[in-house]
C-alpha positions, 0 to 999 in steps of 0.5 A, spaced: 516 517 495 509 514 494 510 507 500 513 514 505 506 518 502 502 511 504 504 510 510 505 518 513 497 518 511 495 511 514 499 512 520 493 518 521 488 513 520 490 508 524 493 509 531 496 502 533 500 503 525 503 510 528 503 507 535 509 502 532 512 507 525 513 513 531 513 511 538 516 502 539 521 503 534 528 506 535 529 511 531 534 506 527 528 501 525 523 506 521 522 499 518 522 502 511 528 499 507 525 496 501 525 488 503 519 491 509 517 496 504 516 489 499 513 485 505 507 491 506 506 491 498 504 484 498 501 483 505 497 490 501 495 487 496 494 479 498 488 483 502 486 487 497 484 480 492 482 476 498 476 482 500 475 482 492 475 474 492 469 474 497 465 480 494 466 476 487 463 470 491 466 465 486 465 469 480 472 469 475 476 477 475 481 480 473 486 485 475 490 491 470 493 495 472 497 501 468 501 507 469 504 514 466 505 520 467 502 526 465 504 533 462 505 535 469 510 529 470 505 527 475 504 519 476 497 517 474 495 509 475 489 507 472 486 500 475 481 495 471 477 490 475 
């Protein structure tokens, strides 16, 4: 669900990713298995953390993330740095 929507959004903005997922891979190798999703998510988290650390210049920080569903059953996520 959310991962595939994010992937489609990102493919529109990055030609290399679009080429890798849509043209280079055969139809049976979509790289969307739960294991691949987890690895890609971990890589994204590591890059975001690295960028935050560089911007904070060595200061301490923490991240709090909370998710809940609103009355229309849509998931809402709040991120606090």
